[in-house]
N, C-alpha and C positions, 0 to 999 in steps of 0.2 A: 518298398522304398530300396531295395536291396537291388532288387529286377532294373529299377531306375537308371542307378550308377551304375552299374554292370553293363546296362545297354547304352546308354550314354558313352561310356570307354573301348564301346566295339565288341561287345562278346552280346553273340544272340542268345535267343532263350534255350534253342534247340541246341545248342554245341554244347551249353553248360547241362542241358539233359543227358547228352550224351557221355560227356565227362563224369557225369556221376555216376552209371549204369558203368564204366569201365572199374577194371581192379585198380589197388593203390600199388602198381609197378610203376608208374610213374606218377611220382609227386608235385604238384603241384608248385611254381614258383611263386611265392607269395611277395609281393611289394609293399613294405610298411603301411599301412591305414588304406590300402587298396586290395579288393576282389579280384586276380585276374590268372588266369591260368599259364600265359607266357608273358615274358617283358615285352613292355608296349616300345611300339617302332621308333624313334627317334621323326618327329616335324620338323626341324631343321631344313630350311632351307637351303637346296643345290642350284648353280644357274641353269644345268641341263635340263632340271626339273621343272624351273620354273612355268607355270603357264595359265592363262589368263581364260576363266571360263563363268559366265556370265548365266548358268542355268541357275533357278532357282533352288534353295534346300527342300529336299521332299519334305512333306508335313507330317509323313509317319516313316517308316522303314530304318536304312543304315543312317542315322544321324551322323554315326563317325567317320564314312566314307564321306558324307556329304562334306563336312568339317573338313576335309586334307583333302578335297577336290575343289569344289565351288568356292569354298569361303577363306580362300587362303590370299592374302595379301598381295595384291599386286607387286611384281618388283621388274625393273628393265635392265636388261642385259644389253651394253652399249656394244661390245664386243660382238653379239651375233645381231645387232643391228634390229631388237624389235620392232615388229607390224606397229603397237604400241606409241614407239617413237615418233613414227612416221605420226599419226595419231595426234600427237601430240602440237609437235609442229606445225601441221595443218592448223589447230584449234588455234594457237597462237600469231599463225599469219594471217588469221580472221578476224583478229582483232582490231580494232579501227587504229590508225598510225597518225603519224604527225602529221604527212602529205595528205590522207584522206581528211581529217581536221580542218587543215588549210581551206580544204576547197568547199566546206559547207559554210553559208554566207552567217549565218548566225553561232553556229555552235563554236566557231573561233574566236570569239571576242568576248569582252570582259569590260569591267571597268565602268559602265552605262551612264550617262548623266544627261539630262536633259535638259536641251540647250533653248528649243522653239516648242512650243503647245498651240497649234491651231485647230481649226475647227473637224478639217478630215486628218490630218495628220499631227506626227512630232519628229523631231528633227535631236539626234541622240547624238555625244560621242561618245567613241570606246577606243580601247586597242584592244591588237590583234595579242592573243596569248603566246606565239611563239617568235613573233618580230618585232611586237614593241612598239609596229606601226599606228601611228593615230587616227582614225577612222571617224567622218560623220554619217548616219546611216538615218535616211530619212525611211519613217516607217506609215502604213497606212491602214487602217480599219476597214478594209473590204465590208465587214457585214451594212455596215452603213452610208454606204455608197452605190448611186445608181449606175446603172449600165455605160449609161456616156461616162460617169468621171473613171470609172476601171477603165474608157476608151483613153481618156485623157492620162492614165496613169501610163499605159501601154504606150503610148506617144512619147512620153515623158523617156521611156527608157528610152525609145527608138534614135531619140535626139541627143542623147547620153552616149549610147554606143557610136552614133555617129563620130561626134565631136571630140572622141577618144584621144588623145595626143597633140589636140588644140589649145595651141597659147590662148589665156584669158576665160577657158570656160574649166567649170569645177570639172574634174578627172572621175568619171564612173570604172570602176573594180568589178561590181557583182550585182544581182539581184535576186530575190526567192520570192516568186508567188505563190503562196500557200491562198488555202481555203479561207481562212482568216485575217490572214495578213501580208502587205507587199512591205518588203522589205527591200532600199535602195541603199549599196552601199559605196559611198564615194571616198575620195583620200580627204586625209582632215588637211582644213585651212584653220590653223592656227593663229594666225595672222585677225582674227576676227572682222566681222564687219564693216563697211565705208562708214554706216552710221558711228559708230562706236571709234576708229578712227578719227572723224570729226570731231568728235567731242572729247577725245584725248590730246586734238591741236586746238583746243580754245574754243570750239565751234565754228571757227573758219580756217582755209587751208591759205596759205602763201601762194600765188601764181603758179611761180614755178614748180612747188612739192605737187596741186592739183594738175598740170601738165601731166608732170613726170609720173606721177604715180597711180592718176587716174585717167584724165581724159586720153590721151594718145593709145594707152595699152584696149580702154574701154571700146573706143572707135572701132579698132584692129579687130577686137573682136564681136563685134556688130557685124562689121564687114563682112567676115568669114559668114556668119550665121544669115544675114541677108542672101548673100550671095547661093545659100545652100538651100533659098526658100523658106527659112524660118524667121517666125517674128516672134520675140521672146513675151510682150504684151505687159508684162508688170516688171519693167526695170524700175529701181530705187535703192537706195542705201544700204537698206537691210537685205538686198539681193545681190550684192557684189561683197566677195570674199575675198581676203589672201593667205595665201598658203604659206606653208613655213620658209618659202623664200622669198615673200613680199611680196611676191606674183599678183597682179587682180585675178580674181576667178568670178564670172557671174556663172548665178546659181539658180534654182526652181525653176522649171519649167514646165509645170503640172499645166498651165493655161497658154504656154507656146502653142503657137499655131507654124501647120507649112502650107503655105500658099500652093493653092491647087487640088490640095485636099480639103484642108477645113477652111470653113466657111468665116471670111473675116466680118461680122455681120454683128457681134453683140459687144457690149460694155464689158473689159475686163480689166481687171489691176486695181492700183489705189488711186484714188481720185485726184490728187495733191499732184501725181506725176502724168495724170491723163491727157491723153491730145486731145485740141478739140473737137476733132472728125470723130474720135472714139466717145464722147462725154455725151454726144447725143443720140448714141445708139442705145438701143432696146438690152433690158436684161435676157436673158434664157427665158425665163420664164413668160416673157412681154414676147419674148421671138414665138414661141410656140403657140400662144393663144392666135397671135396674129397671123402665123402658118394655116392652124387651124381653123379658123371663122371665115381667114380672106381665101382659102383653097389654094396656097402658092408656095411656091419652095424655099429656102433658106435662099438661094443663091440670084431669084428673084430681088431679094434685099440691097440697097446701098451695102458698099462696102467698104473698107481702107485697107493699109498696105503697111509695108517694115516702115514709111515714116511716122512712125507712131512711136517707135523704139528712138528715133531720129529728134521727136520730141523729148521724150522722157530723159534722155542724153542732156540737152539745153535746162531744161530744169532743176536735174542735180548739177551741173555744173556751175548755176547762178546759186544755188543752197549753200556749195563748197566754198566758194571764195566769198559771201556775204555773208553766212551763215543766217539767211531769211529761205522758206518758199518762199519762192515769187506768186505762186496762187493760193489762196487761201477761200475756201467754199466748204459748204456744209450738206449741199445735194446737188448732184449736176447740172443741172437749171440756174445755180448760182452761182457754179463755177462754169458755165458756159456763156453768164453775164462778165466776171469778172474777167476771164482773159482777153474777151473781145475787149474791155474797156481797156484794161493795161497794155493793149496791141494796136490798137485803132485811133489812139489819142482822144477817145471821148473823155477824158479828166486830162490834167496836166501832172507831171509826174508820174508816167508808168513806168515799167519793167524797165525799157530800154532807154529809157531817160535816169536811172537809177543807176544805171550800167555804165555809162556814157559820164555818170558826174566821180565814177570809184578812179579817186588817183591812183589806184593801185592796181588799176588791171589797165595794159598796154591796149595800145591803138588794134594793132591783130588779135589781140582778145575779145573786145569788144565787137569786130566784126562780125568774129567766128561766131558768137553768141547772137551778135542780128541776124546771121545769116539762117539759123536753127530757130527762132522762137516766132516762125510763120503764120499764122491762121491758116491760108491754105497752104496742104502737103505739098502740092505741088509746086511751091515756093522752095520748099526743103530741100538743101543740098544730101546725098546718097552719104553713107560711110565709108565708101570706097573714094567719095571725091573730097569728104573731108580729110584722108586720111595727107593729103595734099595740101592741103591749108596748112597757110604759113606760119600759123601763131604755134602749132605742134612744133616746125621744124626749126622756128628762129628761138623758142625756148632751151628744145634737146640742143641747138648748137651752143647756146651760151652756158651750159650744164657743164658741154664736155671741152670748151676752152676755158 
């Protein structure tokens, strides 16, 4: 035990043996409570002597040397610009910065609240951790989606990127395509949906409000989309939002099509707002079997065009002004019959007759809707032509006066 403590304090056995063989000419200096032949050297740190060594202490041998060398606590001499300071600075610089976090689509957001949950996606509201900006994030579960549906997501992102900065279209900020999840971050529309605004207005909108807040900006947005070959195919009040400045924004381009790149041959969208030429079209599954069974291409099937959005615009306008959907049915076959009856005079009191009987709707407003709600899409005006309709300009002039 004695030798253990002597070795611990730096004295080797061979030195002790040599000291015992010597005469008593030089008596040892004794530190109380310790056996030592010389005063122990202080281990107080001095800046000039501080060094950092990373070699491990020996398992045997001179433990005292190991303690004085490699086991010393590290220190930094700022005057000498110690290399450790540089390594520390590098390690700090490597930490994620505020700018780095702001560039990551999901890591930089908090306060997630589910706004809508669909079959393939969900929409959540969130706020930016650093700026406080309100956003809407559309999330797709890629694990339950087919290859065609994944292509639809990519097309939706392409359309949103192309429409960035365009009035009337929801504004794209960023997207993250992961292995299991696709997240599309959009500028928040805190004004809610058109469906909510209609409910808050008591189920009906005055003509002036309808034109100013909905019809005119919606026609303008459709004109831009159609001139860029984009067909929305699913316009309805739930897909029309209002931002924090109370401006209208069209959203949800998941089933939107690009003319010339997408075959416009299938039935898409919500039945109540679906145009007659789309109601009679087959579903995607029916198209698949028809193509396989008959050995034809999708391009050989009868197609439609951007006029399906014009029809949806007319249906939405009637609903806003009257508080009722003009066409109601449970199946595509029933809807085709209802549309024909309402618009071709097969029974008294059709939609157009009902519109003409409304005392609150101006003559120009009646003409606007009559020009849109036509069975034959060739008889419907384009969105650009509707921009020049006197109903929009007349009401706008009245407001300014």
